[in-house]
C-alpha positions, 0 to 999 in steps of 0.5 A: 509482531512489532519490531520492539517484540522481536528485539525483546526476543533477541535480547532475552536470548542473549541475556539467557546465553550470558546467564547460562555461561555464568551458571556453567562456570560455577557448576557442572551442567548435565548434558540434558541441561545444556541441550535444553538451554541451547535449544531455547537460546536458538529458538528465541534467537531464530524467532526474534530474528525472523520477525525483526527481519520480516519487519525490516524488509517490509519497511525497506520495500515500502521506502523503495516503492515510493519513487516508483509510486510517485511516477505512477501517480503522475501517470494516473493524474494524466489519465484522470485529466484525460478522462475529465476532458472526455466526460466534459465533451460527452456531457456537452454533446448530450446537452446540445440542442438538436441531438438526435436519438442515435447520437444520444445513444452513442454518447450514452455508450461512450459515457458507460465506457468512460465510467469503466475507465474511471473505475479502473483508475480508482482500482489503481489507487487502491492497489497503491494504498498499502505502500504509499497512503499519504500520496494516495489520499492527496490523489483522491482529493485531487480526483474529487476536485476534478469530479466536482469540476466536471459536475459544475461544467454540466450545470453551465 
């Protein structure tokens, strides 16, 4: 439920409360009418407050997490740079003239392990996407640029 819907529930309960007070001044309400009115007011107020509080807390948590996310992204960029350097070294080793079959096998295994680390970094991006989508989009662009550079270095 959005903030506006929650606020409407609280506002309706306040208006209903004022209407009930005005009506009780004009005529005597039965115990049943008073009890039902109070239950309705309580229900509207509690539900509005609950949903509004949940929404406010969600927004506050996201705002509190943004500085931590930025530092996590700095570390993720460092990891991606390191992975890029390893990938370039592996590609250079695989394209070297005179590399024996054993060395190519070792380089292929290293390449497979590197792929796992790249997948882990991608998963870390997905974990942060709900909290700071703008920064995740920027980091994805950066990672794509690094990947294209690695691809270009392979062509050299």
